[in-house]
TORTOR-568250 format. One line per 3 residues: their letters; for each residue x negated, y, z negated of N, C-alpha, C, O. Coordinates in pm, whole numbers. Each point is the difference from the previous one (the first is absolute). Example, Ala and Ser with C-alpha at 12.3 -4.5 7.8 and 13.67 -1.06 7.14 Angstrom:
residues 2
as> -1319,-569,-780,89,119,0,-90,120,0,-104,-2,-66 | 139,107,138,-82,119,-6,77,109,-73,-51,111,-17
This chain:
residues 330
mqi> 581,16141,-28129,-111,-78,-55,-132,70,33,-17,51,111 | -73,-49,-205,-131,63,22,-110,-103,-25,1,-70,-101 | -94,62,193,-115,-89,-13,-125,87,-6,-22,85,86
qla> -60,-108,-186,-125,73,-11,-117,-98,7,-5,-98,-74 | -86,126,163,-117,-84,14,-117,65,-75,-19,122,4 | -59,-205,-72,-116,51,-72,-101,54,99,1,-38,117
plk> -92,128,-162,-102,53,90,-80,-112,64,-38,-97,-65 | 13,113,194,-75,-99,77,-126,65,53,8,98,75 | -125,-149,-113,-126,56,47,-41,-68,130,-5,-123,9
vel> -26,206,90,-35,-52,131,-125,71,48,-14,120,-23 | -78,-189,90,-113,63,64,21,-7,151,23,-107,54 | -31,222,13,21,7,143,-125,53,66,-60,97,-47
adl> 19,-160,158,-121,44,69,33,110,99,96,-10,77 | -176,116,-80,11,109,96,143,52,12,51,21,110 | 11,-1,-225,135,54,-3,-7,150,13,-82,64,-66
nss> 166,-5,151,-2,146,11,142,53,12,96,-76,16 | -85,208,-25,132,60,-7,79,-21,129,123,-8,-4 | -193,0,118,72,-22,126,75,-132,-1,116,-6,41
lll> -182,-99,-88,64,-131,-7,121,6,-93,105,-55,31 | -121,121,-143,109,8,-96,120,74,58,114,-39,-22 | -141,146,97,109,77,58,73,-80,108,122,7,13
ils> -200,-84,63,64,-86,101,92,-100,-66,113,-21,45 | -161,-40,-152,83,-97,-72,126,65,-55,109,-56,9 | -125,174,-66,113,64,-64,107,41,100,117,9,-34
qsw> -159,17,160,95,45,101,59,-115,82,95,20,75 | -152,-140,-89,42,-106,90,62,-121,-69,25,-101,64 | 0,111,-193,59,-112,-72,150,23,-9,46,69,-90
plm> 30,-125,181,143,32,9,81,-40,-121,105,58,-27 | -154,-158,-47,77,-44,-116,-27,86,-123,61,-21,-105 | -150,116,118,-35,84,-113,19,147,35,-99,72,13
pnl> 221,-25,3,23,138,43,-48,103,-100,-31,113,38 | 25,-151,-164,-42,97,-101,-142,-27,-51,-36,39,-111 | -43,-106,196,-136,-34,-40,-82,128,-21,0,90,84
lfr> -67,-85,-196,-82,116,-31,-142,-45,-26,-26,-81,-89 | -64,134,165,-142,-23,-25,-59,130,-54,-2,102,69 | -45,-107,-191,-68,117,-56,-149,-24,10,-55,-83,-72
ipq> -9,154,161,-140,-26,33,-88,105,-66,4,116,40 | -84,-153,-139,-88,97,-64,-105,52,96,-44,-71,92 | 4,195,-114,-102,60,86,-128,-82,-2,-67,-12,103
klr> 32,-46,-220,-123,-78,-11,2,-118,96,-100,-31,64 | 217,-35,-53,8,-120,82,-13,35,147,-54,-79,78 | 104,196,-37,-8,37,141,-143,15,47,-28,-13,119
kls> -61,40,-212,-139,21,37,-78,-129,8,-114,0,47 | 172,-110,-91,-75,-124,-7,5,-73,133,105,-8,62 | -219,-46,-18,-4,-82,120,-39,-143,-32,15,-89,84
tta> -64,66,-205,-33,-135,-42,114,-56,-81,105,63,-13 | -127,-183,-41,109,-68,-72,59,89,-107,-72,54,-84 | 205,-38,87,68,84,-99,78,-87,-95,80,-84,41
avv> -103,104,-171,76,-73,-100,127,79,-29,-8,118,-32 | 124,-180,43,127,70,-14,90,-76,-95,-19,-120,-23 | 116,190,-31,99,-62,-86,138,31,55,34,117,19
fyl> 45,-220,7,136,17,47,95,-13,-118,-3,-99,-73 | 87,199,56,106,-9,-98,133,-6,77,34,94,71 | 38,-202,-85,124,-17,74,118,-2,-95,1,-74,-98
tlq> 95,156,127,126,-6,-70,107,-23,105,23,84,87 | 41,-197,-95,96,-39,101,142,16,-54,37,-61,-100 | 39,142,168,141,14,-33,78,-90,98,6,28,119
vgc> 52,-135,-171,65,-97,86,150,11,-13,55,-14,-109 | 14,40,221,145,8,-2,63,-136,-21,-50,-100,51 | 158,96,-123,67,-127,-29,94,-34,114,122,-7,-17
vsg> -180,-15,134,79,-32,118,-24,-147,33,-114,-42,15 | 219,-34,-3,-12,-142,25,-76,-25,129,28,61,103 | -126,-152,-111,-75,-38,118,-126,80,21,-82,-35,85
dsf> 62,146,-162,-122,77,15,-120,-85,-42,0,-57,-109 | -101,48,194,-119,-76,-34,-124,87,-13,-108,-50,-29 | 122,181,51,-114,90,-6,48,133,-52,110,42,36
ptn> -185,27,-120,45,128,-53,23,102,110,-74,4,98 | 177,77,-114,36,97,102,-63,136,-25,5,87,87 | -63,-67,-205,-80,122,-15,-107,-25,-105,19,-79,-92
ani> -131,147,109,-112,-22,-92,-89,122,-3,-12,72,99 | -51,-51,-211,-105,101,-12,-132,-73,-24,-11,-78,-95 | -85,103,178,-132,-58,-18,-97,116,-21,-16,85,88
vle> -47,-82,-201,-93,106,-33,-142,-55,6,-34,-95,-70 | -46,155,153,-138,-44,16,-89,90,-83,-2,121,19 | -72,-181,-112,-87,79,-86,-142,-56,5,-21,-121,6
dpi> -74,212,-8,-140,-38,-3,-45,-1,-146,5,104,-65 | -49,-219,11,-37,-6,-141,-133,66,-32,-34,14,-118 | -41,27,218,-129,61,-25,21,139,-59,64,85,62
enp> -117,-63,-181,21,127,-68,-84,112,60,39,117,-8 | -153,-149,66,-95,101,42,-8,9,152,-36,-98,66 | 71,215,-8,5,12,145,-137,-9,65,-9,-36,118
esw> -95,68,-190,-134,-10,56,-96,-46,-109,-5,60,-107 | -68,-164,134,-86,-56,-104,-127,82,-17,-45,68,92 | -10,-78,-212,-133,55,-25,-101,-107,37,20,-119,-27
vlg> -129,161,87,-109,-91,34,-127,58,-61,-55,99,49 | 10,-162,-156,-116,47,-74,-124,-74,47,1,-122,14 | -108,195,10,-126,-61,40,-107,23,-105,-27,115,-35
syp> -35,-222,-15,-101,11,-105,-137,27,62,-51,-78,80 | -5,190,-119,-126,50,58,-106,7,-109,-12,102,-67 | -66,-210,48,-104,1,-103,-112,98,35,-39,13,117
gwv> -12,54,-219,-107,96,25,-125,-62,57,-76,67,71 | 54,-195,-99,-124,-62,46,-2,-29,150,-103,-42,54 | 215,63,15,-1,-20,146,-1,132,76,8,0,123
qkr> -18,112,-194,10,129,68,-115,28,97,18,73,97 | -136,-131,-122,-109,22,95,25,-76,130,-31,48,109 | 87,-166,-121,27,-82,119,127,45,71,4,8,123
ltp> 100,22,-202,125,51,56,20,140,-57,52,16,-111 | -93,83,186,8,137,-51,146,43,-9,85,-54,70 | -55,150,-155,139,46,-14,63,44,132,121,-17,19
mdv> -199,73,71,56,44,128,30,-116,94,69,18,101 | -119,-139,-133,22,-116,86,115,-89,-48,32,-99,65 | 29,134,-177,113,-78,-50,119,17,94,31,114,39
pye> 38,-221,0,116,12,89,125,45,-78,86,-81,-34 | -79,209,7,105,53,-88,140,-24,56,97,-2,-76 | -86,-16,205,132,-23,58,64,-129,-50,122,-17,11
mft> -202,-73,-65,53,-126,-51,54,10,-142,70,-90,-46 | -103,199,-24,27,5,-143,77,126,-39,-16,107,59 | 98,-122,-161,68,117,-56,-76,58,-117,16,118,-31
him> -100,-199,-36,-79,44,-114,-135,-75,1,-8,-116,38 | -96,188,-80,-132,-61,-17,-28,-13,-150,21,95,-76 | -67,-213,35,-34,-27,-139,-151,2,-13,-67,-94,42
hfa> 12,200,-101,-145,15,-10,-49,-69,-126,32,41,-111 | -110,-146,130,-40,-91,-109,-148,16,-31,-80,-8,93 | 40,30,-214,77,30,-118,-92,74,-97,-122,-12,9
myp> 181,89,-100,-72,56,-113,35,-81,-124,106,-63,-7 | -197,65,-92,12,-93,-112,11,70,-135,-66,101,-23 | 151,-154,-65,9,56,-136,-126,-29,-78,-70,-99,24
tdd> 41,187,-118,-112,-24,-91,54,-20,-141,111,43,-32 | -189,-106,-50,45,-36,-134,39,121,-85,82,-11,-90 | -140,127,120,26,118,-81,105,93,59,15,114,-44
ggl> 60,-163,146,107,81,58,-43,85,117,70,95,37 | -182,-126,23,-45,70,119,40,-74,127,66,-104,-6 | -105,158,120,29,-64,129,-126,2,84,-44,105,46
dig> -14,-222,-27,-123,-14,79,36,-5,149,102,-57,38 | -186,116,45,31,6,143,-6,-138,66,53,-18,109 | -116,-78,-174,10,-140,39,-41,-29,143,-104,46,47
dif> 188,-122,22,-33,-47,135,24,104,109,-22,-27,118 | 65,146,-157,5,109,98,-137,68,7,-30,69,98 | -49,-88,-200,-143,32,-4,-33,149,-14,-76,38,-89
tdr> 132,46,175,-36,141,-5,122,89,20,101,-42,56 | -113,166,-105,106,98,25,18,22,150,112,22,48 | -220,-27,24,8,22,145,85,-108,67,81,29,88
nan> -99,-154,-131,83,-108,56,147,25,-27,85,-18,87 | -55,60,-210,139,28,-35,55,113,85,110,-10,54 | -187,119,-43,46,115,78,20,-36,148,99,41,61
nav> -194,-116,-5,11,-37,142,122,-86,27,69,19,100 | -41,-113,-191,116,-88,19,130,80,-6,91,-20,81 | -82,109,-178,122,81,-15,18,93,120,110,11,53
eaa> -216,55,-11,10,94,111,42,-70,129,82,52,75 | -138,-170,-49,35,-73,122,146,-45,-3,73,15,98 | -31,-71,-212,139,-45,-10,97,116,20,99,-13,71
haf> -128,125,-133,88,117,13,-3,57,141,100,57,45 | -211,-72,26,-6,46,138,96,-78,88,47,49,103 | -17,-172,-146,96,-85,73,136,-4,-73,82,-89,25
ntp> -60,185,-114,128,12,-72,36,-128,-75,117,-40,-4 | -217,-25,-54,21,-124,-73,-36,19,-146,-112,40,-30 | 204,-66,-63,-33,9,-142,-107,-102,-37,-5,-110,56
iil> -81,148,-150,-105,-90,-46,6,-8,-152,6,102,-69 | -6,-224,19,22,-28,-141,-131,-45,-64,-71,-84,56 | 39,138,-171,-118,-43,-75,36,-123,-83,91,6,-84
vvg> -161,-116,107,18,-120,-82,-93,10,-120,-119,27,14 | 175,-49,-133,-77,0,-124,3,-141,-57,106,-52,-34 | -223,-10,23,-8,-135,-55,-46,-101,103,-70,34,95
geg> 110,-159,-117,-42,-108,87,-46,-119,-82,-2,5,-123 | -34,-111,191,-45,-121,-68,-122,28,-87,-95,64,44 | 100,-113,-167,-113,17,-91,6,124,-85,-90,23,-82
ege> 193,59,99,8,127,-73,95,-5,-119,25,103,-64 | 29,-220,34,100,-10,-105,-44,51,-135,71,76,-65 | -189,-118,20,-48,41,-132,-25,151,-5,17,62,-105
hfv> -58,-4,216,-21,145,4,134,75,-11,8,106,-61 | 96,-163,122,134,57,-16,42,-2,-147,61,95,-50 | -93,-204,-18,39,-11,-141,-59,116,-79,70,63,-80
gat> -198,-35,102,-63,111,-71,54,135,44,23,88,-82 | -5,-71,214,41,130,55,142,39,-42,33,118,-5 | 50,-218,-24,142,30,-26,38,-18,-146,118,2,-34
nes> -218,-20,-54,40,-7,-140,51,138,-44,-17,99,71 | 77,-96,-187,72,122,-40,-88,124,-2,45,108,36 | -168,-123,-76,-88,116,-9,-55,44,135,-27,119,20
nlp> 10,-213,74,-61,33,129,99,29,111,-38,59,102 | 162,-99,-118,98,14,109,11,142,53,-2,17,122 | 14,87,-206,11,136,55,-119,38,89,17,63,104
sfv> -137,-102,-146,-119,31,80,2,-75,132,-40,54,104 | 85,-179,-107,4,-81,121,99,59,101,-31,11,119 | 148,24,-166,100,61,89,-55,130,59,17,27,119
dai> -81,53,-202,-58,126,47,-108,-25,104,-10,74,98 | -71,-177,-118,-107,-32,95,59,-40,136,-53,38,104 | 162,-115,-106,65,-41,124,56,122,73,-18,14,121
ikr> 85,73,-194,59,119,63,-109,88,61,17,53,109 | -127,-37,-179,-109,83,53,-54,-57,130,-32,76,92 | 21,-208,-82,-48,-61,124,101,18,114,-38,28,113
vqk> 165,-43,-144,104,21,100,-6,142,55,6,21,121 | -19,75,-210,-2,140,42,-132,37,68,-1,78,95 | -108,-133,-143,-130,34,57,-11,-42,146,-52,74,83
hgy> 102,-193,-52,-16,-53,135,124,15,87,-8,-7,122 | 122,27,-185,123,19,78,78,-127,26,76,-7,97 | -95,-95,-181,77,-123,19,150,27,-17,41,92,-71
dgv> 39,-175,137,146,16,-2,68,-87,-106,122,2,-12 | -200,-77,-62,58,-85,-102,-105,-91,-60,-117,4,36 | 164,-87,-129,-88,-93,-72,68,-135,-10,121,-8,-20
sid> -199,-97,35,48,-136,-21,-83,-64,-111,-123,-4,8 | 191,-46,-111,-68,-63,-113,-11,-150,24,100,-68,20 | -223,19,-22,-28,-141,29,-71,-62,-120,-122,-12,-3
wee> 202,-28,-97,-51,-59,-125,24,-150,9,114,-45,-9 | -222,-34,26,16,-141,36,-33,-101,-110,39,-116,12 | -107,155,-117,-31,-95,-106,19,66,-135,1,123,-12
avv> 16,-207,-90,8,47,-139,101,112,-16,-22,95,-75 | 133,-106,146,101,106,-4,62,7,-140,49,-99,-54 | -52,218,-2,69,26,-126,130,69,38,-1,116,43
drq> 112,-184,-59,127,47,55,34,142,-43,32,85,83 | -40,-60,-214,41,132,-49,-92,110,54,45,113,21 | -172,-146,2,-93,100,51,22,26,149,-14,114,45
lia> 46,-217,33,34,22,140,125,86,13,6,92,81 | 94,-123,-162,124,77,3,-28,146,-39,50,92,64 | -129,-73,-169,-33,136,-44,-76,77,108,24,119,20
lik> -116,-187,49,-75,64,108,92,46,112,-10,114,47 | 99,-202,-3,89,36,110,92,115,-40,21,93,78 | 33,-99,-197,87,109,-46,-76,132,-7,51,105,40
aln> -173,-110,-92,-79,122,-13,-36,58,136,4,122,19 | -40,-208,77,-31,49,135,124,59,66,-8,104,65 | 120,-171,-80,123,51,59,33,140,-56,37,91,75
qaf> -51,-76,-206,28,130,-62,-97,106,50,40,111,34 | -167,-146,-30,-101,97,46,19,35,147,-12,116,38 | 44,-216,45,24,26,142,121,90,20,3,82,92
sel> 97,-98,-177,123,80,12,-26,148,-23,78,85,44 | -184,-55,-113,-32,139,-31,-86,66,107,-27,120,-9 | -15,-196,110,-79,56,109,92,59,107,115,-43,12
pdk> -162,141,65,84,64,102,58,-99,102,119,6,32 | -203,-97,17,46,-105,91,-27,-134,-69,-115,-44,-9 | 221,-18,-38,-17,-121,-79,-64,-112,82,55,-40,103
pll> -170,-11,-146,-63,-112,72,82,-128,-15,80,-15,-93 | -101,-76,186,60,-132,-10,-68,-78,-112,-118,21,-30 | 194,-111,-32,-56,-86,-104,40,-144,30,119,-31,12
mvd> -217,-56,-1,20,-140,31,-66,-86,-107,-88,45,-73 | 133,-170,64,-64,-94,-91,-5,-138,65,98,-44,61 | -211,-23,-75,-14,-137,50,56,-97,-103,-23,16,-120
imt> 95,-116,167,52,-103,-90,-22,-138,61,-3,-15,122 | -13,-83,-209,-10,-139,40,29,-83,-124,-36,40,-111 | 100,-152,128,44,-79,-115,-117,-43,-88,19,-26,-119
nfv> -138,18,176,-118,-39,-77,-35,99,-109,-57,-38,-102 | 92,166,121,-47,98,-97,101,106,-43,-26,69,-99 | 138,-54,166,101,97,-44,132,-73,-23,58,-56,93
kak> -12,57,-216,125,-67,-35,118,71,65,-5,119,31 | 112,-195,-12,120,56,62,57,115,-84,41,102,55 | -39,-119,-187,57,105,-85,-85,126,4,52,111,-15
taa> -182,-126,35,-88,116,12,24,72,133,6,123,4 | 6,-200,103,31,59,130,133,75,-6,13,109,55 | 85,-169,-121,131,66,-12,-9,128,-81,72,97,27
ave> -162,-94,-126,-14,119,-84,-63,115,75,33,116,-26 | -124,-143,120,-65,108,74,74,37,128,-24,107,57 | 114,-192,-12,67,22,129,64,139,13,-13,61,107
pyv> 81,-8,-209,62,133,19,-100,112,21,38,108,45 | -164,-132,-77,-100,108,2,-92,-6,121,-86,86,15 | 102,-187,71,-88,-15,116,81,7,129,121,-22,2
dtl> -193,52,105,63,3,132,2,-138,65,93,-33,73 | -196,-47,-100,-5,-135,55,-61,-96,-101,-78,39,-86 | 116,-166,100,-65,-110,-72,-59,-92,106,73,-61,78
nim> -204,53,-77,-71,-70,106,-34,-142,-44,-89,-21,-82 | 161,-76,137,-21,-140,-37,-120,-55,77,-1,0,123 | -99,-46,-196,-124,-47,61,14,-146,46,-63,-91,-54
syy> 145,72,152,32,-136,50,-95,-37,113,42,-17,115 | -169,5,-148,-102,-26,100,-44,-146,7,-66,-41,96 | 104,-38,-196,-62,-131,-16,105,-111,5,120,25,-13
nyn> -167,-149,31,94,-111,9,59,-36,-135,100,-72,-6 | -160,120,-103,54,-30,-132,95,107,-52,54,-13,-110 | -33,118,187,99,101,-42,80,48,121,-7,116,39
kie> 81,-208,17,79,31,119,107,104,-34,54,2,-110 | -25,82,207,92,111,-23,138,-47,-43,67,66,-79 | -24,-181,131,132,-50,-37,10,-24,-151,100,34,-63
def> -205,-93,7,-2,-27,-145,-22,128,-80,63,21,-103 | -152,63,151,-30,124,-71,124,89,-9,34,49,-108 | 32,-29,220,116,91,-2,114,-59,-82,70,73,-70
dyy> -50,-203,79,107,-62,-79,-23,24,-148,95,26,-74 | -219,-36,30,-35,24,-140,33,143,-42,62,23,-104 | -104,73,185,22,140,-36,144,44,25,53,84,-72
rra> 10,-142,173,140,36,29,90,-31,-118,91,76,-30 | -118,-188,-38,84,-40,-114,-14,98,-117,83,1,-91 | -188,82,94,-17,103,-102,58,134,44,-6,98,-74
gip> 62,-95,194,65,121,48,-83,87,93,39,113,29 | -152,-165,19,-82,79,93,73,9,134,32,-103,59 | -4,225,-10,74,14,125,-87,-25,123,-116,43,5
agk> 172,-113,93,-76,-29,122,-44,128,69,-106,4,64 | 185,101,-76,-30,125,68,-123,73,-50,-41,99,60 | -19,-147,-169,-126,57,-48,-119,-94,18,-112,33,-39
vim> 136,-148,98,-104,-102,8,-84,17,127,52,14,111 | -184,-15,-131,-96,-10,110,-59,-141,-6,-53,-41,-104 | 61,-31,214,-49,-138,6,-143,-3,50,-31,57,105
gvg> -57,-123,-179,-138,-14,42,-17,-97,115,57,-109,-1 | -134,149,101,-34,-85,115,-152,-12,4,-70,100,15 | 20,-222,-28,-144,-22,-1,-50,-57,131,40,-109,40
lfp> -127,183,26,-58,-49,126,-151,-17,-13,-74,16,97 | 31,-50,-217,-141,-28,-24,-25,-150,20,95,-78,5 | -222,37,6,-29,-142,23,65,-91,-103,-6,25,-121
rad> 68,-130,169,67,-103,-81,128,51,-68,55,-67,-87 | -8,183,127,125,51,-56,117,-87,44,-1,-55,110 | 101,44,-196,117,-82,29,73,49,125,59,-79,73
dlk> -65,211,-50,76,58,112,-61,-31,136,61,28,103 | -180,-86,-101,-60,-38,127,44,-138,46,-28,-40,113 | 98,-32,-199,49,-132,39,110,13,105,68,102,8
knr> -52,-205,70,94,3,110,140,37,-46,57,-65,-88 | -2,168,147,138,47,-21,23,62,-138,112,45,-28 | -213,-41,-59,23,54,-135,30,150,3,90,46,-70
lrt> -165,28,150,24,144,6,140,30,51,69,86,-54 | -28,-157,157,135,22,54,106,-30,-107,97,75,-16 | -116,-184,-55,96,-38,-104,8,108,-108,108,37,-45
kmq> -224,12,3,-3,102,-104,65,130,46,79,61,-73 | -111,-19,194,55,127,49,152,-9,16,72,95,-30 | -24,-209,76,145,-19,11,66,0,-137,108,55,-18
yar> -174,-116,-79,51,-3,-137,7,142,-57,100,39,-59 | -207,38,78,-5,137,-52,110,85,60,65,78,-70 | -44,-93,198,102,78,69,141,-40,-46,85,86,-23
kkg> -64,-215,10,130,-50,-44,33,49,-142,115,33,-29 | -216,-30,-57,22,42,-138,14,151,-15,49,49,-101 | -93,24,202,9,145,-7,-115,66,-72,18,104,-63
flg> -137,-164,71,-116,60,-65,-31,135,63,32,26,116 | -95,60,-195,-39,130,51,-108,-11,106,-2,79,95 | -88,-177,-109,-104,-12,100,-104,-105,-35,26,-91,-79
tel> -144,105,139,-108,-96,-15,-132,73,-23,-15,117,33 | -81,-191,-91,-135,55,-16,-100,-100,54,0,-117,-39 | -84,162,129,-101,-84,63,-132,8,-75,-57,108,-17
wsf> 9,-224,-29,-133,-8,-60,-90,-82,91,32,-116,26 | -140,171,24,-39,139,-5,-71,34,129,-18,-87,86 | -22,213,-71,-70,42,122,-136,-68,15,-56,-2,109
efv> 4,-54,-216,-130,-67,5,0,-117,99,-101,-27,64 | 214,-41,-53,3,-127,73,74,8,133,11,-99,72 | 41,217,-39,94,9,112,-72,15,134,-88,84,16
dwd> 129,-167,79,-33,19,140,124,61,64,101,-68,20 | -108,196,12,120,74,41,61,-53,129,118,26,27 | -195,-99,52,52,-54,126,45,-146,-11,40,-60,99
spi> -44,5,-220,33,-141,-16,151,-22,11,78,90,-31 | -37,-209,75,143,-30,12,75,12,-133,116,42,-1 | -181,-78,-111,70,5,-128,31,145,-40,104,26,-60
iqq> -193,67,93,26,140,-29,112,53,90,85,77,-45 | -86,-118,169,106,43,91,135,-55,-48,102,69,6 | -101,-192,-52,123,-58,-52,48,78,-123,119,30,-12
ynn> -210,1,-77,34,77,-120,58,137,38,101,43,-56 | -165,22,150,45,133,41,136,-6,69,85,87,-19 | -65,-191,98,126,-11,75,118,-40,-88,115,21,38
mrw> -142,-78,-155,110,-49,-84,42,99,-108,86,-32,-81 | -144,150,79,45,102,-95,143,42,34,43,-14,114 | 27,63,-211,141,36,26,23,146,-32,112,50,15
């Protein structure tokens, strides 16, 4: 007789390989117990989400009340062994927080915000203000071996995107972005189109950038911001093969990450490409009691690629909430 139990999801606190090995060696009723411990799990000291798959082979011996042999396979559902931690660095705070004062040890990528599309397919330097600001930010990030991404767009730039990405202007716009990347040495681009999104034009922009980036010696990263308010699920699914990350702007109480990801997941967006937005600005939803912890646990459980902090403008680096955010990365 064979009994198969469905997968059972369990959360264990401070589980480590030593405990697992002790269990595997000391359970006398399970002589063939097998614990397969992924390398990722051995490195974890905080709560580890695990999946137990049990297949019990039960001998047909009268009076047996417990299986005499079993295989237990321990698997970590987290797809990504190390999360990305993106920090949003608006150009307007560079005088107060100079590039050399950014705590790069907290972040895997810096998001330099932002340059803006123009109606005729150009790229305005926008809130980065000067070439010198761009150069200083890139040089400092690279001095700390941290990639820095140029953000293109932002709130209020939707109509300019419409003009910049129409059929006649799109080639010029893509060329303008590439020239800025090469001029300053950015490691990638993130497209932040928040209003008046024209689906076919957003898709065409992402495809064109991906193609152009592929022709460069070192292909830059390509990211896109998404939120249910302005990017449809089918549009996100259409651009997904051409981007490295999809950054869900889950900063507010009206677009919680649980709802946002469920919407995009049903269109086939993989968790392994998702960056979850974390807002630590005044009145942000993530400042509410236990909300940040809940979100970070959710992101880790789902296997998101990482998180993005908005923004350096509001951060007190010594505050408890920042320490909590830093300590909960995976």
